[in-house]
N, C-alpha and C positions, 0 to 999 in steps of 0.2 A: 776582473769585473767584465761581465757580459754587457754589451751595448746593443740594444735592439732599436732599429730606426724604422719608423713607419711614416710614409708620406701619403696622405689621403687626398685623392683627387688629382694628383700630378705625380710625375716621376722625379725624384730628387737626383741630381747629378752626382757623379763621383766626387767632385770637389766639395760639394755641400756635405756629403757624408763624411769625408775626411776631416772637414772643419768641425763637424759635430764630435767625432771621435777624439780629436785633438783637445777640444774644450772640455769634454766630459772627463777625459783622463786626467785633467788638472785637479779634479776633486780628490782630495787625499783623505781616505778613511779606510781602515781595515774592515769595517763592517758592511761595506757596500757589496751586495750580492749581484745586483743587476740594475741597469739603467734603461728605462723604456722612454724613448724619445718619439714624440708624435708631432708631425708638422702638417698644417693644413691652412688653406686660405679661407678667410671669412667673407662677408658680403663685399661685392665689388665696389659699392658706393663709399665704403670706408677707406680712407687713405692708409690707415695702419691695419691692414687686413691679413698680414702674415703672422700666424699663431704658432707658438712652440709650447709644448707641454713636456715636462720631464718628471718622471716618477722614479725615485731611487728606492729600490727594495733593500731595506735594512732590517735587522732583527728588531721586533717591536713594531712601532708605527712607521709606515713608509713616509718619505719626504716627497712632496708634490709641489710643483710650481707651474704656473701658466702665464705666459707673457705674450703680448702682441706688439708689433711695430711695423714700420714700412718695409723692412727687409728681414729675411729669416736670420741672417747673421747677427743682427743687433738683438733680435728676440732671444736667440741662443745665448748670447753674451749675458743678457740680463738674467736669464734663468740660472745660468751657472753661478753668477755672483750671489744671487739670493740663496741658492742651495749651499754654497760654501759658508754663508753666514748661518744657515740652519744647522749645518754639520758642526760648526764651532759651538753654537749654542747648546746643542745636544751633548757634545763632548764635555763642555763645562758643567752642564747640569748633572751628568752622571758621575763626573769626577768629584763634584762637590758632595754628592750623596754618599760617596764611598769614603770621604775624608772624615776622620775622627775629630770630635770636639776636644781641643787641647785643654780648655779650662776645666772640663769635667775630669779629665785624666789627671791633671795637676792637683786638683782638689782631693781626689781619692788617694793619690800618692802622699800628699801632706797629712791627710787624716790617718793613713796607715803608719806614718812616721811617729805621729803623736801617740798612737795607741801601742807603739812598739810591736806591732804585728808585721809580718812579712806580707806585703801586698804585691802580687805579681801583676805585671802589665796586662797579661792575658785576662785576668779577672776583671780589670777595670774596663777593658775594651768591650767585653761581653755585656 
């Protein structure tokens, strides 16, 4: 997975970039192509003015999170937590859609037994 880090209006230090790479690499998914991380400071009057945006490029719709807090590290942690929840949600959604309905299959097999016809499992799933 490629990780692109942009810091707008300031230069992010090496330790902050290593922290970002470490946290983003904890996201486990085979579908992630690229992670775009953008860091920037908001208005100076706001105490929680350090913003982090992470966009994960995956097949289909990209996953996007934007969080702000007092420190960049906590913003990054919050973003990674939300993204891991979104990844699990999408994974469950796609695996549920691919799962066959067992009651329909069982009903078709029982009906085939009553009719003394050979019913193939392939015919039922289609």
